[in-house]
Short mmCIF file of the C-alpha atoms (twelve columns), coordinates in Angstrom:
data_MODEL
# 
_entry.id   MODEL 
# 
loop_
_atom_site.group_PDB 
_atom_site.id 
_atom_site.type_symbol 
_atom_site.label_atom_id 
_atom_site.label_alt_id 
_atom_site.label_comp_id 
_atom_site.label_asym_id 
_atom_site.label_seq_id 
_atom_site.Cartn_x 
_atom_site.Cartn_y 
_atom_site.Cartn_z 
_atom_site.pdbx_PDB_model_num 
ATOM 1   C CA . MET A 1   -60.936 105.294 232.408 1 
ATOM 2   C CA . ASP A 2   -61.900 105.381 228.738 1 
ATOM 3   C CA . SER A 3   -59.542 104.430 225.905 1 
ATOM 4   C CA . ALA A 4   -58.896 108.052 224.884 1 
ATOM 5   C CA . GLU A 5   -57.774 108.936 228.408 1 
ATOM 6   C CA . ALA A 6   -55.602 105.794 228.495 1 
ATOM 7   C CA . PHE A 7   -53.970 106.924 225.235 1 
ATOM 8   C CA . CYS A 8   -53.283 110.422 226.636 1 
ATOM 9   C CA . HIS A 9   -51.918 108.877 229.814 1 
ATOM 10  C CA . GLY A 10  -49.560 106.593 227.867 1 
ATOM 11  C CA . PHE A 11  -48.487 109.352 225.503 1 
ATOM 12  C CA . LEU A 12  -47.699 111.772 228.322 1 
ATOM 13  C CA . GLY A 13  -45.863 109.075 230.303 1 
ATOM 14  C CA . GLY A 14  -43.768 108.266 227.237 1 
ATOM 15  C CA . VAL A 15  -42.876 111.894 226.581 1 
ATOM 16  C CA . LEU A 16  -41.910 112.436 230.216 1 
ATOM 17  C CA . MET A 17  -39.641 109.362 230.331 1 
ATOM 18  C CA . ASN A 18  -36.842 111.542 228.938 1 
ATOM 19  C CA . VAL A 19  -36.942 114.249 231.603 1 
ATOM 20  C CA . ALA A 20  -33.434 114.294 233.055 1 
ATOM 21  C CA . GLY A 21  -33.177 113.615 236.771 1 
ATOM 22  C CA . TYR A 22  -36.650 112.068 237.103 1 
ATOM 23  C CA . ARG A 23  -38.347 108.673 237.077 1 
ATOM 24  C CA . VAL A 24  -41.898 108.330 235.820 1 
ATOM 25  C CA . GLN A 25  -44.356 106.456 238.060 1 
ATOM 26  C CA . SER A 26  -47.719 105.570 236.555 1 
ATOM 27  C CA . ASN A 27  -50.848 104.817 238.614 1 
ATOM 28  C CA . ARG A 28  -48.772 104.319 241.766 1 
ATOM 29  C CA . GLU A 29  -50.662 104.545 245.056 1 
ATOM 30  C CA . ALA A 30  -50.451 107.948 246.719 1 
ATOM 31  C CA . GLY A 31  -52.737 109.483 249.272 1 
ATOM 32  C CA . ASP A 32  -56.177 107.878 248.972 1 
ATOM 33  C CA . GLY A 33  -55.881 106.854 245.350 1 
ATOM 34  C CA . ARG A 34  -53.666 106.565 242.305 1 
ATOM 35  C CA . PRO A 35  -52.553 109.682 240.435 1 
ATOM 36  C CA . ASP A 36  -52.092 109.143 236.713 1 
ATOM 37  C CA . VAL A 37  -48.427 110.191 236.562 1 
ATOM 38  C CA . VAL A 38  -45.851 111.111 239.184 1 
ATOM 39  C CA . LEU A 39  -42.426 112.427 238.258 1 
ATOM 40  C CA . GLU A 40  -40.177 111.350 241.070 1 
ATOM 41  C CA . PRO A 41  -36.737 112.967 241.403 1 
ATOM 42  C CA . SER A 42  -33.852 110.523 240.981 1 
ATOM 43  C CA . ASN A 43  -32.611 111.844 244.336 1 
ATOM 44  C CA . PRO A 44  -35.822 111.900 246.417 1 
ATOM 45  C CA . PHE A 45  -34.125 113.886 249.181 1 
ATOM 46  C CA . GLY A 46  -32.592 116.507 246.855 1 
ATOM 47  C CA . LYS A 47  -33.838 119.922 245.812 1 
ATOM 48  C CA . ASP A 48  -35.986 118.880 242.824 1 
ATOM 49  C CA . PRO A 49  -39.758 118.798 243.388 1 
ATOM 50  C CA . TYR A 50  -42.038 115.818 242.976 1 
ATOM 51  C CA . ILE A 51  -44.566 116.437 240.200 1 
ATOM 52  C CA . VAL A 52  -48.047 114.903 240.364 1 
ATOM 53  C CA . ILE A 53  -50.248 114.902 237.238 1 
ATOM 54  C CA . GLU A 54  -53.922 113.971 236.890 1 
ATOM 55  C CA . ILE A 55  -55.305 113.609 233.350 1 
ATOM 56  C CA . ARG A 56  -58.736 114.000 231.818 1 
ATOM 57  C CA . HIS A 57  -59.966 113.651 228.241 1 
ATOM 58  C CA . ARG A 58  -63.019 115.290 226.713 1 
ATOM 59  C CA . LYS A 59  -64.578 114.800 223.281 1 
ATOM 60  C CA . GLU A 60  -65.754 118.417 223.005 1 
ATOM 61  C CA . TYR A 61  -63.693 121.574 223.466 1 
ATOM 62  C CA . ARG A 62  -66.504 123.190 225.450 1 
ATOM 63  C CA . ASP A 63  -66.160 120.459 228.117 1 
ATOM 64  C CA . MET A 64  -62.443 120.909 228.699 1 
ATOM 65  C CA . GLN A 65  -62.677 123.390 231.576 1 
ATOM 66  C CA . GLY A 66  -64.951 120.963 233.425 1 
ATOM 67  C CA . GLY A 67  -62.485 118.131 232.866 1 
ATOM 68  C CA . LEU A 68  -59.646 120.296 234.118 1 
ATOM 69  C CA . ARG A 69  -61.631 121.206 237.258 1 
ATOM 70  C CA . GLU A 70  -62.341 117.492 237.850 1 
ATOM 71  C CA . ALA A 71  -58.658 116.616 237.639 1 
ATOM 72  C CA . LEU A 72  -57.658 119.397 240.040 1 
ATOM 73  C CA . LYS A 73  -60.437 118.469 242.467 1 
ATOM 74  C CA . GLN A 74  -59.338 114.833 242.452 1 
ATOM 75  C CA . ILE A 75  -55.763 115.817 243.337 1 
ATOM 76  C CA . GLY A 76  -57.049 117.576 246.461 1 
ATOM 77  C CA . ASP A 77  -59.860 115.176 247.383 1 
ATOM 78  C CA . GLN A 78  -57.594 112.118 247.120 1 
ATOM 79  C CA . HIS A 79  -54.645 113.814 248.911 1 
ATOM 80  C CA . TYR A 80  -52.231 112.837 246.126 1 
ATOM 81  C CA . THR A 81  -49.487 115.200 247.306 1 
ATOM 82  C CA . ALA A 82  -49.604 114.424 251.048 1 
ATOM 83  C CA . GLU A 83  -47.210 111.472 250.985 1 
ATOM 84  C CA . TYR A 84  -44.532 113.399 249.113 1 
ATOM 85  C CA . GLU A 85  -44.894 116.567 251.181 1 
ATOM 86  C CA . GLU A 86  -43.739 114.669 254.263 1 
ATOM 87  C CA . TYR A 87  -40.189 114.241 252.992 1 
ATOM 88  C CA . ALA A 88  -39.735 116.122 249.698 1 
ATOM 89  C CA . ARG A 89  -37.128 118.800 250.347 1 
ATOM 90  C CA . GLY A 90  -37.787 120.246 246.870 1 
ATOM 91  C CA . GLY A 91  -41.528 120.458 247.485 1 
ATOM 92  C CA . VAL A 92  -44.393 119.075 245.428 1 
ATOM 93  C CA . LEU A 93  -46.041 120.478 242.326 1 
ATOM 94  C CA . ALA A 94  -49.346 119.122 241.024 1 
ATOM 95  C CA . TYR A 95  -51.079 119.692 237.706 1 
ATOM 96  C CA . GLY A 96  -54.380 118.860 236.100 1 
ATOM 97  C CA . ILE A 97  -54.330 118.296 232.342 1 
ATOM 98  C CA . CYS A 98  -57.342 117.969 230.066 1 
ATOM 99  C CA . PHE A 99  -56.954 116.811 226.469 1 
ATOM 100 C CA . CYS A 100 -59.364 117.240 223.557 1 
ATOM 101 C CA . ARG A 101 -58.164 116.241 220.112 1 
ATOM 102 C CA . LYS A 102 -54.920 118.205 219.520 1 
ATOM 103 C CA . VAL A 103 -55.481 120.687 222.334 1 
ATOM 104 C CA . CYS A 104 -54.713 120.449 226.036 1 
ATOM 105 C CA . LEU A 105 -55.311 122.679 229.032 1 
ATOM 106 C CA . VAL A 106 -52.908 122.595 231.951 1 
ATOM 107 C CA . GLU A 107 -53.393 124.170 235.342 1 
ATOM 108 C CA . GLU A 108 -51.382 123.994 238.539 1 
ATOM 109 C CA . TRP A 109 -53.249 122.707 241.586 1 
ATOM 110 C CA . LYS A 110 -53.288 125.179 244.447 1 
ATOM 111 C CA . ARG A 111 -53.687 124.026 248.025 1 
# 
């Protein structure tokens, strides 16, 4: 992970710390790897979904779509949502995010 991606990871984790009803997990083992950020409902057996986020950073705007595709592919290839799907009554949402300077692209991962 490069320093720019680490910055984006830390920034996003900090922003998400204030989401009511959720705890932020960073680089916690899930599936066959470690997703960048997982928002875990305060009540893991309630109706709120788990949210898995994989982050990429690119230096050029033209490379952002590729970074976004990489993030989404990693979510599926590493089975990041599998652990939560076993018991999450509220389901699991997963997103890839790619940052470049002051712009970001976000896309929901589809199974």
